[in-house]
C-alpha positions as CSV (number, residue, x, y, z in Angstrom):
1,M,-81.2,69.2,127.8
2,E,-81.7,67.3,131.0
3,H,-77.9,66.8,131.5
4,P,-75.9,69.3,129.4
5,L,-72.7,68.1,127.9
6,H,-69.7,70.4,128.1
7,I,-66.7,70.0,125.8
8,Y,-63.4,71.8,125.8
9,N,-63.0,74.1,122.7
10,S,-59.3,74.2,121.9
11,L,-59.9,77.3,119.7
12,T,-61.4,79.5,122.4
13,R,-59.7,77.5,125.3
14,R,-63.0,77.3,127.2
15,R,-65.5,74.7,128.2
16,E,-68.6,75.2,126.1
17,Q,-72.0,73.5,126.2
18,F,-72.4,71.1,123.3
19,V,-75.5,71.9,121.1
20,P,-76.2,69.6,118.2
21,L,-76.8,71.4,114.8
22,A,-79.6,69.1,113.8
23,E,-80.9,67.6,117.1
24,P,-81.3,64.7,117.8
25,H,-78.6,63.7,115.3
26,V,-74.9,64.2,115.9
27,G,-72.1,63.8,113.4
28,L,-68.6,62.7,114.3
29,Y,-65.5,63.3,112.2
30,V,-62.6,60.9,112.9
31,C,-59.2,61.3,111.4
32,R,-57.6,57.9,110.8
33,P,-54.6,56.6,108.8
34,T,-55.2,56.2,105.1
35,V,-54.0,53.4,102.9
36,Y,-53.3,55.5,99.8
37,G,-49.7,56.4,100.4
38,D,-46.5,54.6,101.2
39,A,-46.2,52.9,104.6
40,H,-44.4,54.9,107.4
41,L,-43.8,54.7,111.1
42,G,-46.9,56.8,111.8
43,H,-49.1,53.9,110.7
44,A,-47.6,51.7,113.5
45,R,-48.9,54.0,116.2
46,P,-52.1,52.4,117.7
47,T,-55.2,54.5,117.7
48,P,-58.3,53.9,119.9
49,P,-61.3,52.6,118.1
50,A,-63.2,55.6,116.8
51,H,-66.6,54.1,117.4
52,L,-66.0,54.1,121.2
53,D,-66.1,58.0,121.1
54,G,-69.5,57.8,119.4
55,L,-70.8,55.3,121.8
56,T,-69.6,57.4,124.7
57,L,-71.6,60.4,123.5
């Protein structure tokens, strides 16, 4: 990599170099509110648009 990307690993509590499993493709899992259950206050909390994280990478 010309400019390596380092990401904080909360499991090991260290900065680690990001290495794609299937370069040049990168997957991104995003947890968002679902619409399957009853409404609650947690749904009112705004979340940043998930696609911005992917565009940043």
